[in-house]
N, C-alpha and C positions, 0 to 999 in steps of 0.2 A: 625117236627118243623124246621123252617128256621134259627132261631137264638137260640144259646145255651146261657144259662145264664153263665156269666163269674164267675168263681170260685174266691172267695176272696183269695188274696195272704197272706200268713202268714207274719207277721211283723218280720224283722230281729232281732235276739237276739244278743245283744252286748256281746262280750266275750273278756276277757283280752288276750293279745298276748301270755301270758305264758300258756294259756289254749289251744292254737292252735298248730297243728303239723307243722313241718318244711315245708311240702308240701303246706299246706294252706297259710303259711306266704309267701312262694315263689310265689304262684299264685297271692296273693294280691299285692306284689311288682311289678310283671310283668304287672299286669293290670294297676296299677298306672303309671308305666313308659310308657306303651303304650298309655294311655290317654294323658300324657304330650307331648309325641312325636306327637300325632295327632293334639293337639292344636298348637304346634310349627309349624308344617308343614302347617296348615291352615293360620297362621299369615304370614309365608314366602310366600305362594302362593298369599295372598291378596296384600302384599307389591310388589311382582314381577309384578302382574297385574297392579297395580297403576303406578309403574315406567315405565312399557312398554307402558302404555297409555300416560303418560306425555312425555316420551323420545322415542317414537316410531320412530321418524325421525332419531335420533342418532343410534338406533338399525338398522334401514334400511341402514344407511350410512355404517356400518361395514359389513352388509350382502352384499352390493354392491361392496365394495372396499377392505375389510379386508382380503380376501383370496389371498395368493400369486399366481401369474400367471406364466405360462410356458414361458420362454424367448427364444430368438434366441441367438446364440453364435457368437463372433467375436474375432479376434486376435489383433485388433487395440487397442493401449494403449492410455488412455485419457491424453491429454496434458492440464494440469490444470494451466500452467504458462502463456501461450500465451493469448493475448487479445481476446475478443469476435469478431466474424466476422459478419458483417452486409452487405447484398447484395441487390442491387436494384431488384425489381420484373421484370420479363420479360414483355414486353409490351402486349403480348397476354394473360397473366395470369389474371384471374378474381380476383380483389382485395376484393370482398365482399363475406362473408360466412353467410349462415343462420345456426347458431349453435343451436343445441338442448342440453339444459343443462342435465347433467348426472343424477341429482337427481330429479328435478321437471318436466323434459321434456318440459320446456318452450323454445320458439323460441327467440333467441337473435341475433341481427345484429352485425357482427364483420367486421372490415375493416382492411385488411392487410396493413402494412406500408413498411415492408422489410422482406426478408428472414433473419433468425438469428440463429447463432450457438454460444453457450457459454459453457465453461468448467470451473470448479473450485472445491474448497473444500466446503462442506456443513458447514456453520457456524450457521445456524438457520433454523427452519421450523415452520409453523403454519397452522393448518387446524381445521376442526370441529368448525366453527364459530357459537357460541351458539345463537347469535342474529338472525340467520336464522330460528331458531326453536321456537322463542318466538312469541306470537301474534303480528302481524304487523311488525315483524322484518325482514321479507324477503325483499331482494333487488336484482335487476337483476344482478348487477355486482358481488355481493357476490355469487350468485347462479351459475354464469358462471365461475368466477375465484375462484375455490374451494381451491386452495393451494397456500401458500406463501413460497418461498424458498430464503434463504440468501446464496450467494456464494461469495467466495474470490479467486482471481487469482493473477498471477505475484508473486512478493516477499511476498505478503500477504498470499499466499498459503502455505508458510513454516510453519510447525506445531510449531516450536520454536517461530516464530513470533506471530502466532495466539493465543498461550497460554497466551499472555500478555493482551488479550482483552476478553471482554464479549459482545456477540451480542444478541440483543433482537428484535424479530420480533413482532411488535405491530400492533394492529388493533383497530380502533375506528370508530365512525360514519362518520368521515371526511376523514380519510386516513389510509393507511396500509404502514408502514415504518419500516426500519431496523435501529436500534440505536446501534452504537459501543461505548463502553466505556473501559477505562483501568481498569484492575482488581485491587482490593484492594492491596496496597503495591507496585504497579508499579508506579514509580514516573515520568519516562521519556518514552515517546512512542518510540518504536524501529524504527518506520518509521514516516515520516512527515504526518500530518493529511491530507493535500491535496492529497498525494499519496494514503492513505488509502481509502478516499472517492471515488476516481476514479478507484479503483481496487476491488470494492465490488459491489454487486447488490442485490436488493430486487425484486424478480420476483413474480408478481401476475399471477399465472399460470392458464390458461384455458386448461385443459387436453383434448386431442382429443378423448380419449376413457377411459373406465374403467381400462384397462390394464396399461395405463400410470399413472393413478391416484393411483393404487395399488402400483406400483413401487416407486412412490414418497413418499408414506406413510412410507415405510420401510427404507428410507435413514437414516443414522446415522451421528453424528457429525464428521467432518473432512474427511468424505468419498469423494473421487473424483467422479464427475458425469459430464456427458456431455448431454446437451439438444439441440435439433434441432427443428426448427419450424419457427414461424413468430413473429415479433413485431406487435402488433395489437392495434386498438382502439375498445372499446366496448360501444355500445349505451345503456344508462341506461333507467330507467322507465320514466324519464322526457324528453326523446328524445335527451339528451345531450351526446356528445362523450367523454368518458374518454380516454385520450391519454397516450401512452407509453412515458416515459421520455428519454430513451436512444436513440431513433430514431433520425437520423440526420435531419429528417423533423420537429422535434420539435423546435419551435422558442425560447423557454425559454433558455437563456444562462446558467442558473444554473441547467438545467435538469440532466446533467450527474453527477454532484456532489450530486444531490438529491437522486440518486440511487433508483428510483421507476419505475419499468417497467411492462408492461403487455405483456405476451408471450403466444401465442397459441402453445402448445408443441405437436409435432407429433411423436417424437422419444426420448427415454431416454436410455443412456448407463451407466450402473453401473458395474464397473470392466469389465469383458468380456461378460456381459449379455446385450442384447438389447431388449427393449420393444417398440413396435410401433403399 
């Protein structure tokens, strides 16, 4: 015969726990615990899959940039007191760059305005812009300028001065700006506000490569850092140029006090470590 008749299973006989041996009770407890652990692991796996599906772009962000990179070494000390240095481009240098965004691999037009070098203490940073990962939230400028960094130099780089202020790097649909305010309890600013506004900058950074992006992520508050690269304009999805504020080619007389710049960064120095 190809099929055997299934034998009826005897129905379990209920027994009081006092009638069972210690080994039987131990087996039942282990079986119950194992079943609960199995159910818990299934729930964790389901939640993890859902989160990975919803936030897969965020997970991809950390896979691309979250691992520390091997730097070069230098003996040059970062001068975070001096003003930023802006230099005209040589006539023979091509001002336009076809930039490929690090996350989405989109091609973006970038126009160099000037070579630029800036040093200062980190007062704020902002990245992982959630709007990029929402349906319809992606913007060309946000995809290119992945990182916002607030820096202070001159007298503002003194830690005793900085501790009187709170700096907030904000981003909304219209602008990405740095807002300095006095801390609670500080009645009088240690420096005049016009000096404060002209000795800080909010850099919308277009990182030249993943190594530079990774270095920026791990900067911490008040850490001295030096950035080299270019002040640039970035063409958005509507074909309009978003212009850097600090460039001397910007016709807006309030641009420098507005402290909003776009920088294509090709080199980062953190302490004696160089990333490029």
